[in-house]
N, C-alpha and C positions, 0 to 999 in steps of 0.2 A: 879257848872256845869262851864266848863268853857265856854270862849267864843271868838271867831276868830277875834282879832282885826287889824290883819297887817302880812304880805307876805315882805319880805324884799328880794333885789336882789342889788348887787355891779352894778354900771357903770362906763364905762372910763370917761364921759363925762356929763355933769349933764344939760347942756344947752339942747341937742340932746335929748336927755332922756326925759326931761318935756316935751319939745315939740309935740315927738311922742307922749306919752301919753297925752296932752292936745289936740292932732287933732285926734288921733284914738278912742281914749276912753273918751274923755271929762273929763279926771282928773286933779284936779286943784291942787296945793299948799296950802295943811292945816294949814300945820307947817314946820318950816327950821331951824334946830339945826347947829351950827357949830360953832367947836371943832378945836384944834392945825390942828392934823391932819387928821380929816375926816366932813363929812357935812351928814347930815341924811334931806333926804329930803323925808315928808309925802303926797301924793298923795291921793285924793278923789274925788267924786262927790255927787250928791243929791241921786242918788239911794240906797246909803250904808252908813252907817259909817264906813266898811272896808277899809283899806287900804293900798295901794302900799306904801313899805319904801326904798327910792332910798339911797344907799348909796354910797357916793364917797369918796375915799380914796384919797388923798390931793399926789401931785408929782406921781401920778400913770401914765406911759406913755405906757404900756403894754397892750391888751386887756385882759381879764379874758378867762381863759379855763374854759369851760362850765362841759368839761369832757364827759364821756360816757352813764350817769344814766340820762333816758330819762324824765323831770319833765317839767310842766308847769303850769301855770296860766290861770283861766280860769274865762270868762264874759258871761253874757246872753242879747240878743237884742231881742228888738219885731218883727224887719224886716229883717230877716238876710239877705236876696236877697240886699236891699237896702243897709244895714250897705257892705256889700263884693264890692258892686257896689262903693261907695262912696271911701274904703278904698285901692283898686285897683286907681280911679282915681287920686289920690294922691300919687301914684308911690309908696305905701309900700309894703315891701315885702309879698305878701297874696296868700296863695295855695287855689287851689279849694274848691266847698264844698262837701261836703260826708253826704251820708244819712247812716244811722244807720237803719237796720229792723230787726226785728224778727217774722218771721208767717206773714209775711207783713202787720206786725204793724212799725210805725213808732218809733223808739227811740228817737232819737238824728240825728237833719240836723247841720253842723260846716262845718267850716275851719278856718284855724292857719294864726297867722300872726306874722312876727318878728321884734322884737324892736333892737334898733340900737349897741346893743350888743350881737344879736344873741336867748336873750329869746325868746319862742317860747308861744303865746299865745293862747289860744283857746274860739272860738265864737261862740257861740250854741245860737239857736233858742230859745227863752223862749216856755218852752211847757214840759209838764211833769214834771220830778222831774228838769228840769234846768229852774223854777222860778225864 
């Protein structure tokens, strides 16, 4: 059986990205592997062993083009309203909270936040399948 262990994104500014993920989601550096032309930085927190791998290509000065295929990372939180207010107060790029319902039953409450490189992160209220 396969076990998901990490997801990788390419970032332009390691410090800016590490600072964002620490402030936004309490993701700390679990490991850092430095090579001649690139650096891999693995981030995680105490909630899970799943890691976010930041790949920093040395010498790159142009932002990455994320393309037109929509993709995102998703995290769940205990108190969506509290996290939304906290992240807005930190002046991150935070969208409004959205509620998805079917037949008056709440399926999901969430909002999106954008990291320094333009990647979208979905923040979901912990409930149902989003525990």
